[in-house]
MARSELUM-122373 format. One record per atom (N, C-alpha, C, O): x, y, z; residue in three letters. Coordinates in steps of 0.001 Angstrom, whole numbers, padded with zeros to 6 digits, always signed. Layout:
BEGIN
XYZala ...
This chain:
BEGIN
+141151+165555+133841met +140020+164824+134341met +140442+163373+134509met +141110+162786+133658met +140042+162844+135595gly +140238+161473+135854gly +139526+160369+135309gly +138404+160637+134878gly +139900+159235+135230val +139133+158143+134660val +137830+157819+135381val +136964+157144+134824val +137676+158330+136710ser +136309+158121+137505ser +135167+158949+136729ser +134036+158551+136446ser +135754+160214+136453val +134862+161275+136095val +134445+160913+134502val +133284+161082+134130val +135392+160445+133670val +135157+159849+132408val +134105+158787+132441val +133171+158756+131639val +134309+157843+133483asn +133536+156596+133494asn +131991+157100+133793asn +131055+156569+133195asn +131804+158030+134639ala +130487+158487+135145ala +129691+159113+133948ala +128463+159073+133868ala +130581+159739+132956leu +129873+160674+131927leu +129852+159765+130572leu +129623+160331+129503leu +130063+158519+130606ser +130199+157682+129454ser +129148+156664+129325ser +128926+155914+130276ser +128484+156573+128233val +127702+155336+127981val +128232+154113+128100val +127565+153171+128528val +129531+153997+127721arg +130401+152866+127858arg +131918+153312+127955arg +132420+154267+127364arg +132529+152461+128788leu +134148+152718+129027leu +134553+151343+129133leu +134032+150523+129888leu +135673+151089+128204asp +136503+149881+128218asp +137695+150130+128620asp +138222+151151+128179asp +138387+149348+129483val +139709+149514+130098val +140558+148142+129815val +140109+147042+130137val +141770+148307+129210glu +142659+147444+128843glu +143893+147696+129666glu +144383+148825+129649glu +144456+146701+130411val +145721+147043+131006val +146780+146010+130694val +146579+144833+130993val +147851+146379+130133tyr +148964+145392+129651tyr +150034+145385+130857tyr +150736+146366+131105tyr +150081+144293+131512phe +150896+144048+132695phe +151419+142788+132837phe +150553+141918+132740phe +152543+142377+133034asp +153241+141181+133447asp +152985+140280+132209asp +152770+139089+132430asp +152985+140725+130940gly +152565+139799+129909gly +151234+139491+129590gly +150966+138809+128601gly +150254+140001+130456leu +149001+139689+130074leu +148088+140880+129845leu +148482+141973+130251leu +146977+140793+129273ile +145936+141859+128851ile +144792+141657+129669ile +144129+140628+129535ile +144474+142568+130538tyr +143312+142594+131388tyr +142317+143581+130903tyr +142649+144724+130587tyr +141029+143120+130841his +139976+143967+130426his +138948+144069+131349his +138664+143066+132004his +138300+145166+131528gln +136928+145271+132238gln +136096+146604+131662gln +136660+147644+131320gln +134773+146400+131619ser +133868+147317+131142ser +132934+148048+132172ser +132640+147508+133238ser +132472+149310+131815tyr +131616+149886+132636tyr +130566+150678+131650tyr +130771+150857+130449tyr +129432+151109+132355ser +128453+151932+131690ser +127875+152918+132735ser +127352+152575+133795ser +128028+154118+132321arg +127507+155277+133180arg +127815+154977+134579arg +126996+154964+135498arg +129349+154682+134676gly +129785+154611+136090gly +129758+153345+136853gly +130395+153168+137892gly +128841+152303+136178ala +128624+150931+136770ala +129628+149964+136056ala +129936+150078+134870ala +130046+149120+136798lys +130756+147856+136349lys +129853+146997+135621lys +128840+146575+136179lys +130166+146656+134255thr +129571+145765+133436thr +130108+144306+133301thr +129401+143375+132914thr +131362+144193+133639ser +131966+142891+133603ser +133114+142846+134672ser +133626+143888+135081ser +133483+141662+135092glu +134597+141389+135723glu +136070+141676+135198glu +136387+141471+134026glu +136716+142040+135909leu +138197+142044+135468leu +138624+140780+134940leu +138700+139861+135755leu +138959+140513+133587thr +139283+139158+133032thr +140575+139193+132283thr +140811+140257+131711thr +141438+138258+132177val +142621+138197+131245val +142061+137818+129991val +141384+136793+129918val +142288+138595+128918ile +141776+138290+127607ile +142926+137898+126553ile +142643+137672+125376ile +144227+137831+127041gly +145250+137431+126105gly +146650+137803+126871gly +146815+138177+128032gly +147553+137585+125881lys +149016+137768+126241lys +149519+138923+125469lys +148954+139284+124437lys +150594+139527+125954thr +151047+140809+125265thr +152564+141161+125695thr +153000+140699+126750thr +153323+141939+124913arg +154663+142259+125230arg +154396+143693+125701arg +155243+144179+126450arg +153368+144413+125375lys +153043+145991+125842lys +152836+146045+127331lys +152417+145149+128063lys +153246+147385+127671arg +152847+147760+129040arg +152041+149025+128799arg +152084+149655+127743arg +151306+149351+129851gly +150489+150367+129895gly +148967+150241+129936gly +148520+149143+130266gly +148036+151316+129617thr +146814+151199+129846thr +146092+151867+128663thr +146525+152949+128265thr +144997+151289+128056lys +144177+151824+127015lys +142808+151804+127504lys +142243+150793+127922lys +142203+153191+127419val +140941+153470+127807val +139977+153990+126494val +140267+154974+125814val +138932+153245+126303his +138095+153601+125274his +136769+154023+125756his +136234+153319+126613his +136145+155112+125311phe +134994+155506+125933phe +134007+156198+124924phe +134416+156791+123926phe +132607+156075+125270ile +131840+156870+124432ile +131021+157735+125416ile +130465+157304+126427ile +131022+159046+124972pro +130371+160145+125789pro +128886+159954+125915pro +128289+159469+124954pro +128317+160240+126854asp +126899+160051+127103asp +126210+161302+126402asp +126433+162459+126758asp +125352+160951+125372pro +124726+162152+124561pro +123595+162720+125520pro +123130+163823+125233pro +123098+162020+126689glu +122311+162610+127684glu +122857+163787+128418glu +122186+164696+128906glu +124070+163670+128436ile +124900+164823+129170ile +125592+165860+128153ile +125503+167080+128284ile +126214+165284+127240phe +126947+166245+126236phe +126162+166476+124929phe +125536+165577+124367phe +126240+167729+124491thr +125519+168185+123052thr +126376+167800+122113thr +125962+167518+120989thr +127762+167729+122453val +128681+167247+121162val +129486+165833+121596val +130293+165898+122523val +129297+164816+121047thr +129831+163534+121379thr +130804+163065+120370thr +131288+161939+120487thr +131150+163894+119320glu +132386+163530+118446glu +133441+164364+118557glu +133250+165536+118882glu +134446+163977+118356phe +135802+164555+118607phe +136605+164681+117415phe +136689+163657+116737phe +137241+165753+116989thr +138046+165987+116206thr +139604+165847+116585thr +140003+165967+117744thr +140520+165557+115383asp +141879+165669+115793asp +142268+166972+116723asp +142948+166862+117744asp +141797+168095+116283glu +142104+169230+116877glu +141779+169442+118377glu +142490+169999+119214glu +140575+168892+118540ile +139988+168836+120020ile +140845+167961+120849ile +141164+168366+121967ile +141248+166826+120440leu +142041+165833+121165leu +143435+166352+121456leu +143905+166198+122583leu +144151+166986+120460ile +145410+167537+120536ile +145377+168753+121489ile +146369+168912+122201ile +144351+169630+121587arg +144426+170562+122624arg +144067+170057+124065arg +144539+170522+125102arg +143345+169242+123990ala +142998+168468+125404ala +144211+168005+125933ala +144449+168310+127101ala +145233+167160+125159cys +146221+166583+125524cys +147276+167549+125946cys +147903+167415+126997cys +147487+168691+124958val +148433+169655+125322val +148188+170421+126742val +149069+170654+127570val +146805+170764+126849asn +146320+171421+128085asn +146527+170521+129293asn +146742+171083+130367asn +146487+169141+129249ser +146635+168521+130393ser +148172+168283+130811ser +148538+167810+131887ser +148941+168671+129830leu +150405+168689+130260leu +150732+169968+131150leu +151751+170013+131839leu +149940+170853+131101phe +150435+172141+131813phe +149444+172353+133085phe +149605+173312+133840phe 
């Protein structure tokens, strides 16, 4: 599932991008941007971190166990 779908199905989604020595951050709620892309710090990391909260108006289960997350990661590899 792509980040666009996760964004649309989340009460809140926060993205941090570690690129070129800087940390970029932007927030969304139910698919709509709630903040502008801003630089929030410096880093030596590279990559992207996505944090989201599933929308309880859409999902009956909004808590994840380690088993569910591991299964989802393994399934996305194949």
